[in-house]
N, C-alpha and C positions, 0 to 999 in steps of 0.2 A: 561851707566847704563840701564839695561833692566827694564822697568816698568812692574810690574806684572799685568796681565790682571784681570779685575774685575770679580768676581764670578757671574755666571748668577743668576738673580732674581728668586725666587721660583714662580712656575706658580700660577696664581690667580685662584679662584674657577671657574670664567667664562671660563678661558683658559682650565682648566681641563675638563670642560663640553664639550667644542668644540672639544678637542682631542678625547673624547669618542664617539662623534656622529657617526663616521663610524662604530664603533663596535656595537652600539645599532641598527643602521640601518640594519646591517648584520643579527643580531639576529632576528629583527622584520621580515625581509624578509624570513628567514628560517621558522619562526613560521607561517607566513602568507601563505607560500607555502604549509606547512604541513597541515594546516587547510583547504586550498582550495582543496587539493587532497583528504583529508579525507571526506569532504562534497561534493565532485564531482562538485565544483563550476567551475572548468576549463571546464569540459565536458558540464555542464549546460550552461556555457557561449557560447560554440560553438553551442549548440542546439538553444540557444536564438538568436544568429546571423543568423542561418539557417532559423529560423521561420520568420525573418524579410523579407526574400526573397521569401517566399511561395506566390504563386499567389492566387487570390480570389477563383478560381476554385479548387485549391488544398486544400484550407482551407475548402471549402464547402464539399469536398469529405472525410474529416476526422472529428474526434470528435472536435478537435481544443480547447484544454483545456484552453489556455489563455483567451478565451472569457467567461469562466464560473465565475459566482458570487454566493456567498453563500446567500440564502434567508432564510435558517434556520441555525443558528449559535450556536453550543454547547447547544442544547436542552437536558436537562437531561431525561433519561429514569427512571421513578420513581421506587424506591424500588430495584434498581439494582446496587447500589453504590459499592457493594463488589462482584459482579459477573463476571466482566471482559468481556466486549463485544469483541468477537473474529472474527466474520465475518458477512456478510450481503448478502442476495440474493433477487432478485425481482421475484415474482411469477406472470407470465402473465395470469394465469388461474383465479386467485382471485384478481389480481391487488393490492396485499399487499406485504409486505416485511417480510422476516424471518431472525431474528438475532439469532446467536448461542452464548451462554454464556459458557465460558470455565472453570471457577473456580468452579462454582456449576452448573453442566451441565443441560441446558434446552434450548429450543427454545422459542423465543418471537416473536409473530406475531404482526406486526405494520402496521398502515395505512401509506399512503404516506406522511403524515405530521409528522410522528414520534410518533404518539399516540399508546400506548400499548393496543392491543385488547385482548390478552390472553397469557398465559405461558404454555408450554408443557414440562413436566419433561422428561429428558433423563436418564433413569435408566440403569446402566451398562456401560455407557461411561466413559472413564478415563479423557481425555483432548480433547474435541472437539474443533478444530481450524478452520475448513472450512465448508461452507454450500453452496449448489447449488440446484437450481430447474431444474429438467430434463424436456425433451420435453414431456414426458408422465404424468407430474405432480408430480411424486415422488420427494422426497427431498433426496439429498445425503449429508452425514455428514462425514467429514474426522476427524479421531482421530489421533492426532500427536503422542501420546504415543504408541498406539496400531498399528500405521502405517497401517490403513485400511480405506476403504470407505464402509459405510453402506447406502443402499438405502431404505428409509422408505416411508410408505404411511400415509399421514396426511389428514384427512377430517374435516368437521366442528365440529365434536363431539370428536375429539382426545384430550385427556387431559394428557396422558403420553405415552411414548414409551419404550418398553423393548428391550434392546440390544440382548438378547437371542432369540427373535422372528425373527431375520433377519440374513441372511448369509452375512458376510462381504467380501469385495474384498481386498485381500492382496496387498498392494502397494509396497512391497519389502523394502529392506534396502535403506535408503537415502544415497546420495553421501557422500564420506568420509569427515568427518569434519562438516557435516551438521546436524543441530538440528532436522530436520524432514520436513514433508510435511505440508504446511499451505494453500497455495492458490489453489482454485479449481474454474472452470468456465465451462459452457456449451457453445460450439461454434455451434450455430444453423445453421449458414451459411455453415459450413463444416461438420456438424453432427459428432462432436467429443467432447470428454471430455478432458479438459486441467487441469493439476495439476502442482504445483510449489513447489520446495524445497526452504527453507528459506534462507540458507546461505552456500555456495555462491548461489545467486539467479539462479535457473535453471528451465527450462520449459520441460514438457513432454506431449505427447498425450497418453491417456489411452484408451486401447481397450481390447477385450477379450483375445488377445494374450499377454497382458501385457503393459508395458509402453515403449514408444520410445522417444528418445531425440529430442527436437526441437531447432532451433537457439536461443541462449540465450545471445549472445554478447551485444544485445541492452539493456539488464537488468543491466544497469550501476548504481546499487543501493547498499547501504550498506547491506540491507536485503530485503527479499520479504515477505510482510505481507498478501497480498490478490490479487486475480485476478478477472477481469470481462471482458466480451466481449460485444462490442456494436452490437446489433442485426441488425443494419442498415448498418454499414460499414464492420463489421467483425474485426475491429481493437481491439487490446487488451489494457486493462487498468491494469497497475501494480502498486500496492501501496506499499510504504516503510515507516514504522514508523520511522526508524532510520535516513533516509534521508529527512524526512518531505517532501515527494514528491509523486505526482501521475503522472505516465508516460504513454504516448500513443505510442504503437508500431503498425506498419502495418503488413500485412499478411506475410511479409518476415522477421519480427523481427527487422526492422529498426525503430529507434526513429523518431517520427513525431512531438510531442509537449509535453509540461509538464506543471504542475501546482504546485507551491510551497504551502505548508500547513502552512507557517509561518504567524504570525499575521501581519496585515497591507496589505496583498495581497488577491486578489480574494474575497473581501468582508469579510474576517475574522478579527474579532477584536483582537483575541489572537491566538497564535500558537495551532494547534490541539495537545493535550498532547501526545497521542500515537495512531495513526490511525491504526486500525487492520482489518477493513473490508470495502469493496467497492462493489457497484453494480450500474447498469444502467438500467433504464426502457426502454420501446419501444418508448418513446418520446424523449429520449436522456437526461433525467434528471439523475444526478449523486447523489448517496447517500453514506455517509461514517459514520461508527461508530468508536468511539475511546474509549479505556479504560479510566476510568472505565465504564462509562455509558452515553456517550455523542453522540448525533445524529446531523448530518449535511446534508443539501441538497443544491445542486448547480444547477443553471439553466443557460443556455446559454444567454448571454446578447445580 
């Protein structure tokens, strides 16, 4: 007589959990990889490893962002909570900073400690997103909506600027799918003006003949918020609000170093909410403004 085999016991909750572990691990791996790619952690990891092998001489010949520490962290610009700080530029002639505010267009002149010295109304501008101080002392303002660059003269008595008093430079159409031009910087070492398109991040040199493309593969960022040039090395600083990143590129467009803008790193107590403007002075000090009205200063440690 054949004895019927015993029916298998139902799996216990613990056994069911163990059986599902491979599935959950696979899901977590896929999600983790997607987040890493989206945040460019894989590329940042490769750059971080590369940084570890840079010699002392190579570090001294670069900006070397890992050595920077915030000594002014999230200082509010008073009365500008609803104005949206969009960019920042260092003026070597006055040794002050000019911040452009985009939502209610005006320039704010600041001292190097982030104290507001004055406000200059920008009448007729639609959406100013970039500001640069040129070699002759004039200030260039990029309007993202109008896609032009207007060079204005500001002196100690200027209280307002009229868009109709100046001839703008047409920047042309932005690349397909791009929101517009945001970053702008003066490259004193090469005597050229640089502009950047926001998304996908793309660099151009601007001259009387128009704009010409520059190597942009090193701009491995989710978006480009602002540009600055180190007057000592000629290296480029590229800021990305969406990547929470400040990236250093050399004269060939290759990545050199980076600084994360997340809380807990480089002296930051909290993550910079939305970093929109960056500049560097002639002593190598880095300044950043973030929406809505926050000011940061970083010095090399």
